[in-house]
N, C-alpha and C positions, 0 to 999 in steps of 0.2 A: 325396523321401526315399530313401536307399539301403537296399534290402532284399535279403537273400540267403537268407532262411529260406523254406522251402517244405515242405509236407506233401502227400502224394499225394492225400489226401481233398479238398484244395482245388481240384484240377483236374478231378475227376470231372464229366463232362457240361458242362464249361465251354465258353464261347464265346470266340473270339479274332478281333480285327480284323486280325491279321497271321498268315499261315500260310505255311509253306515246304513244298512238295512235293519230296521228294528221290528221284530215280530212279536206278537202277543198271543199266539195259540195256546200258551201255557200260563196265561194270566191268572187263572184261578189258583195256581200253585205259586204265584208271585214271581214268575220268571219272565225275563225278557230275553229273546234270542237276538244276537248281534252278528251280522256279517259285515265286516269291514273290508272294503275293496280299495286297494291302492294301485293306481295306474302310473305309467311313466316311470317305472323303477329303473334307476341308473346305477345305484350304489351296490356294491357286492354284499352288503348286509343292511337290514333294516331293523331298527330298535323300536318296539311298540311299548308304550308306557301308560299305565293307568294312574291318574292323579291320586294323591294321598290326602288332599283336602280341597275344600271349596272356598275361593276368595270371599271374604266377608264373614267367615265363620272360622275363627282361628284355633283349630284343633285338628291334629293329625287323625284321620278317620280310616286310613288304609282301605280304600274302596276295593282294592284288589282282593281283599278277603271275601267279597261277595261274588267273585268271578269264578267260573268253573268250566270244564269241558272244552278247553282251548284246543283248536286244531288250525293248522296253517296249510295253505294250498298255493301252488302256482297255477295260473290260468292262461290258457291259449285257445286257439281255434279248435284244437283236438279235444279239449276238455280240461279237467282239473287233476293235478297230481299232488299228493300230499307231500309237504315239506317238513323236514325236521327243524326243531328250534331248541334253544337253550334259555333257561331263566338266568338273567343277569343279576337280578335281585328280587325282592319280594313283589315288586310292582312292575317289572319290565322284562320283556323277552326279546331275544335277538334271532332273526330268521336269516339264513343264508339265501341270498337272492342272485347269485352269480348266473347271468344269462337269462334271468327271468324279468319279464316286462310288467306283469301284473301279479299281485299277491292278494289273497283273501285270508283273513283271520276270522275264525268263527268262535264264539263263546257264549255262555249263558251268564246272566246277571240275576242274582236273587235280590228282589226289591220288596222289602217288607218292613221298612222303618219309616214311620209317618212323621216326618218333620219337614221344615222348609228347606233343609240342606241335604236331604237324602231322598232316594227314590222309593215310591210306594205304588205297587201294582196289584190289582185284584180283578175279579170278573167284571166289575162295574166301571173301573177307571184306571188310568195310568198317570202318575205324576213322575216326571223324569228330571232329575238333576243330572245333567249330562256329564259332569265331572265324575259321577259314580257309574256311568254307563259306557262312555266313549273313550277308548284309548287314543293316544296321539302318536304320530310318527316323529321321532327325533329328527330335527333339521327340516321338517316340512310343515311346521305349524302356521306359517304365514301365508299359505295358499288357500284358495277357496275350498270349503268342505260342504258336502251335501248330506242330508238325513232323509231317508225314505221311510215313512211310517206305514207299516203294513198291518192294518187292522180292519175289522168289520165296521165300515162307516155308517151303517144303519144302526148298529148297537151303540157305537160311540160317534155321534154326529158332530160333536164340537171339538175343535183343536185350538188351543190358545197358547201362543208363544210369540216371542220377539224374533225368532228365526223368520226369514223372509221367504214367501212363496217363490218357487222357481218356475212352476207351471201349474196349470189347473189340476185339481185332484182327478185321478182316474181310478179305474178298477184295480190298477197295479198298486196304488197307494198315494200318499200325499208327500210330495217332494219339497223340501225346505232347504234353505242354504244360509251359510255364513261366510263372510269374506276371509276369515281366518279362524284358527282353533280357539283363540281367546274369546272371540265373539260367540262361537259355538258353546264353549264352556259356561258362558255368562247368560245363556238363554234357556231357562227351564221350560218344560212343556207339560201342559195339562190336557189330557185327552179323555173324553167320556161323554156323558149326557148332561154336562153342567150347563147352566143358563148364562147367557151373554147379553150385555147391553153395550152399545157404542155411542159415542158422542164426539163432536169436534170442538176443540178449544185451543187457543193459542196457535191456530193455524195447523194443528196436527190431529190425527185420528187417535182416539183412546178407546180401549176395550176394557170392560169390567166383567170378569169371568168368575162366577160364584159356584164353587163345587161344594155341595152339601146335600144331605137327605132331608133337610128341613125346609119348610115353606117360608121363605123370607121375602121381604119387600125389596126386590132388586132395583126397582125404579127409584125408590127413596134413596137407596145407597148410591146409585149412579149419579143422582143429582148432587149428593154430598161430595162425591169424588170429583165431579166437575168443578165444584167450588174450590176444592183443594188445588186443582190444577190452575185455575184462574189466579188464585192468590199467590201461589209460589212462583209461577212463571212471570208474574208481574215484577217480582223482586229482581229477577235476572234479565228481564227484557225479552222474554220469549222462551220457547221450548227448543232444546237442542236435538230434536228427533222428528221423524215424520209420523211415527206410530209408537204408542206405548200401551202395555198390557198390565192391568192390575189383576193378578190371580189371588182370589180370596178363598181360603179353605176353611169351612166351618164344621167342626166335628168335636164331640165332647172331650174336654181337657186340652184342646189345642191351644197353642200360643206361640208367639214369636214372628219374626219377619226376616226376610233377606232381600237385599237390594241388588239390582242389576241395571245395566246401562239403559235398557229400553223396556224394562219390566220390573215388577216386584212380586214377591210371594208373601202373603199375609195370612197367618193362621190364627183363628180365634175360636173360642167356645161359641156354640150357636146362640147362647143367651145374649151375646153382644149384638146379634142381628134381630132377635125376636123381641127384645125389650129395649126400646129407644132410650130409656133412661140410663142404660148401661153402654150405650153406643159411643160415648165420648172416648173410651179406651181404644176402641177399634179405629175411630177417626184420627186419634193421635198417632196410632200405629201407622195408618195410611199416610199421614203427614210426614212421619219419620222416614219411612222407606222411600217415599216419592222424593223427598228432599235429598236423599242419598244419590239420586241420579246426577246431581251437581256435586255435592260434597261427599267424597269418597271415590265415586266412579270417575269423576273428571277433576274436580279440585281434590287432589289426593297427595298424601305423603309420598315422597320419592320411592319408598320401598314397596308401595302397593301398586305395582304394575310398571313393567312387565313382571310376570310371576314365575317362580319356580314351583311347579305343581307337586314336586316330590318331597319338599322339606319346608320347615318353618320359615316364615318371612317376618323378621323382627322389626318393629318400629316403636319409638317412644311417643308417636304422634296420634295415638287413638283418642287423645283428648280433643283433637281437631276432628277426626273422622267420626267418632261416636259421641263425644262429649258435646261438641258444638251442635250436632244433630239432635241430641237429647234436649238441649235448651230450646232449639227452634221448633221441635215437634208440637209441644204444648202451646208455644207462642203462636205458631201458625193455626192451631185449632182455635185459639182465641181470636186471631185476626180473621179467620173464616166465619166468625160469629157462632161457633159451636159452644162457646162458653162466655159468660159475662166476665166483666173485670174482676168482680169479687170471686167468682168461681176460679178464675185463673190464678189470682193471688193465693187463694186457699189451697189450690193444687201445689203451688210452690212450697207452701208451709208443710202440707201433708205428705206429698210424694217426693219432695227433694230434701228440704232442710231437716224435717223430723226423721226421715229415713236415714240420712247420712249420720245423724246424731246417734243412731243405734249401731253404727259400724265402728267398732273399736279399731279396726284395721287402718283407719285413716291416720292414726298416730304411729303406725308401724311401717308403712310403705308409702312412697310418693305416688302421685298419679302417673307420672312418666314411667316409673318402674313397673307399676301395675299394667300399663300398656305394653311395655316390652315383654313382660312375662305372662301376657294374656293366655298363651298356649297352655300354661299350667295353672295359673291362678284363677282365671275366670272360667275357662272351659273344662278344667279338670280339678276344680277346687274341692278341698276336703270339707267335711262338715264343720271344721273349725275355721273355714276361710274368712268369715266375716271379721274375725279377730286379727287377721294377718295382712289384709290388703283392702284398699277401697276400690270400688268399681270406677273405671274411667268413664263409664256412661254417667253415673250418678254424680260423683265429685267433679268430673270434667264438665258436666252440664252446669253445675253451680258456679264453677270458676268462670265459664263463659258468660253467665248471667251477670256476675260481678264485674267482669271486664266490660260488658256492654254498658252497664250503668256508669262505670268509671269514665268511659269515653263520652257518653252523653253529658255527664257532669262537667268534664274538663273542656268541652267545646260549647258549653251553654246550649246544648241540644242540637247543634248544627250537624254533628256526625254520630254514627252508631256502628255496630257490627254489620249492619246491612251494607254500609259503604265498603267495609273491608271485604265482604263476600263478593260484591260486584267487581272489585279490583282483582280478587283471586280468580274470578270467572274470566275476566279479560286476560289474565295471565295464562290460563289454560287455553283459551282460544288462540293466543299468539304462539303457543308451543304445546300442543296437546300430547305429544309423545313422552313428555317428561313431567314427573311429579315434582312437588316442592320439598325442599329441605326445611327443617324447623326454623333455621335462621331466616330463610327467604320468606316463610310464612309470616313471621313476626314483623319483618321489615315491611311487608305489604300492609299489614294492619296499621303500622305506624304511618306509612305513607298515605294511606287512604283516609285516616282519621285525624292526622296532624297531632297525634298524642304519643308521647314516649311511654311505651308500656312494657318494654322488654324486661327490665329488671324486676318490676312488680309481678308480671305474668309468670316469669320463670321461678320466682320465689314461691308462688302458689303451686305451680306444677311440680316443683322439686321438694316442696316443704311437707312436713308432717305435723305442723301445728294447726290449731283451729283457724279456719279462714276468717278474715277481718270483716265479718258481716256488718256490724254496726257502722264501722268507718265508711264503708262504701254505700250502704243502703240509706244512710241519713240524707244523701243527696236527693232521694225520691220520697223522703218523709217516712221511712220505715226503720224498724230495728227488729232484732230477733230476741224474743223473750220466751222462756219456758214456763208454762203454767200447768197445773194439775189437770189431767184429763178427767172430765166429769161425765157421768152417764146422763144422757138426755132425759128430761122429765117427760112422761107420757100420760095420756088420758085415754079413757074409753067410755063408750056410752054417751051420756049427757055430761061430758066434761068431768067424769069421775077420775081423780088422780090414780095412776097406776102405783103399784107397790114399789118401794125403793129397792134397787138392786145395786150392790157394791160394784164400782168400776174395777176392771181387771187391774191388779197391781203390777209393779215392775219386779220381775224375778230374774230376768236375763236368761231365760231358757226358751226353747221351742219344743213343744210336746206334740206327740202324735199318738193316735189310737191304732195300735198294731195287734190285730187278732184279739181284741179285748183287753190288751195291756196298755197302760199309759207309759210311753217310752220317750226319753229325752233325746232329741235330735240335734240340738245345738246348745252351747253355753257361752254367754258373753263374758269376756275378761272383765274382772272387777265387779261383777254383778253379785247379788245375793246368792244365786245358784252356785257360782264359782267359789265364793267365799265359804259356802257350806260344804264344799268338796264334792258336789254332784258332777257326774261325768256323762259324756255322750254315750248313748245306748243303755244307760241305767234305766231300770223300771221304777216308776213312782208308785209305791204301794199304798201309803197312808199318810195323812197329815193329822196330827193330834188325835191319833187313834181312829180317824174316820177313813174308811176304805175309799180310795180314789178310783173311780170307774171310767172317767173320761177327762180330757183336758179342760173342758169348761167347768167341771166340778172343782178342779184344782184351783182355777182362778177365783171361783166363787168362795171357796173355803178360805183362801189366803186374802181375798179382798176384804173380808171382815176382820182381818187381824194385821193390818198394815202397821208397821212400827213395833210389832211385838215378836219376841222370839218364840217360835213354835217348833215342835218336834216333827221331823219328817222321817218316814221309814222308806228305805229304798232297797232295791235288789240289783246286785251286780255279780255276774259270773257264778251264779248258783248260791250266793250268800246274801243274807239280809244284813243291812246296816242301818243305823240311825244317826241322824245329825240334827243340828239346829239351824233354822233359816229364819231370816227377818225380812219380810216383804217391804218394799218401799212404794211410796206413792208414785204413780206413773206421771212423769213430766213430759209434756209435748211441746218442743220448741217450734216456733213458727214466726211468720211476719206479723208485726204489730205496728199500727200507725203511731208515730210519735205524737206527743201532745202539741197542739197548736202548730202544725207545719206551716212554714213560711210560704209566701206566694211563689218564690223561686222553686222551692221543693215541690209544690203542686205542679208548676210548669214542667219541671224535669220528669215528674211522674207521668204527666200527660204525654210527654214526648216518648218516654219508654213504652207506654201502653197504647200508643196511637194505632189506629186502624181505619180502614175505609170499608164500610159495609155497603 
């Protein structure tokens, strides 16, 4: 049976037949030493397997590639005797255990990739994604597992993880536990001198762990996190855990998040914590990953648990797992009071509708197919990817927004997607071991809202046409309109107008400064750049004889020549070429209030955007 629920009290003074000792003596070299002990061996052979991916991040990462110095031993009262083993494949080995009661496997893990889905260790901290550290024993994943952390607790005084304490820390180490390997794999660990704040909300303990070298206002952040917990648990009627850990990593260039059943890992650039005007992105990320503890970890597609950690797990339902979550993250940020109604609506225009309008791949692949092929399309996408597929995060989120408004409209505001989520949650509580099929999910939406949505929703999910924005949005008094993007007028001193600067035109390329050269990184289908024959990795040399030294200069030169054919000089594969390009005015689609909205439209809008502060 697939079980992901765990409470700390269940592991106190527990015993485990499988224990991992993790050592950090070579942390400055980014190495973790692992001694995996397996007791109560009864089979003639044991297969040890290193996972190839981490649930929630749909890419084969071949974690075994970071493993080395593997040795196996039998253990008894007389000591240890080295055992031979054979590799079965790139990520698993088989040990002959005939007559052996206890086996130990030792190996090193190189941990020097700083993301939310990989491990990173140095002299100052260790972040462990346990799928990249801990092998599992085939046939014994459903029993209790322990992890013993052996590090200098004076240098690294803080340990933050959803793994449960088995006993009080001692000089031997910190002993933690999980009821099974799935829970172990779903419980990352941050160890170091990071700062921690705790609070109680919804009847549960919450920990905010901030790992950064920057001096940040952790108390301000913990207060905002508490608000997120209060608002989201209210929707579902409480918290489905006894303790939850928010791990927040702030280092230059960081980004992204990964959800877990009792924790989340959230990586941000320090500017999101140092400048509160930039904090909305971080708060939305925290809303997103926290919401996943219900949607994805528990309310989940049938394919997403139990997992095969050795191969791809395909599902067409990431529109539910990630699309629905993407819709609700900004909605929750608004419901928490982190954004005004206008700011929220503007974010839909800017971050959703305008962004999707730039993705030509929305006409090339459906959202369901984009989900199914996420292993290659999203996580291994080519520089041309935007032309070939839409993100199930982005388009999936817009589809759920339209579905929510459609339900509100067709029930006169009586029901919304909130009601469907609550029924999905009840479905999980009734049968937590099994995920939902797509048919079952849609049936629950229809049952909870009393609205027939199957045909319409499936046409959006399977379709490659433009979504019916105006048809749906008119119910709340909006439409989508594209208007030229204009540079904001500015002043200085005593209200002296600033000089006029042309707005960046639409060319349909992405440029980067690479070693002093302006290089094309992406080209949109049907854009002026594509029609001019410009390719990815071409160097932009000159426009109308003006040497181009950086991307901003290219925008400036072309911004003053919109609608005019100009000569462009490029460089490709050691040869210079010339072409003609005609920049277009940049049009920015977004939500616009319709003229003279009716009283009902205003009521439906209020229902859609309702919140309790």
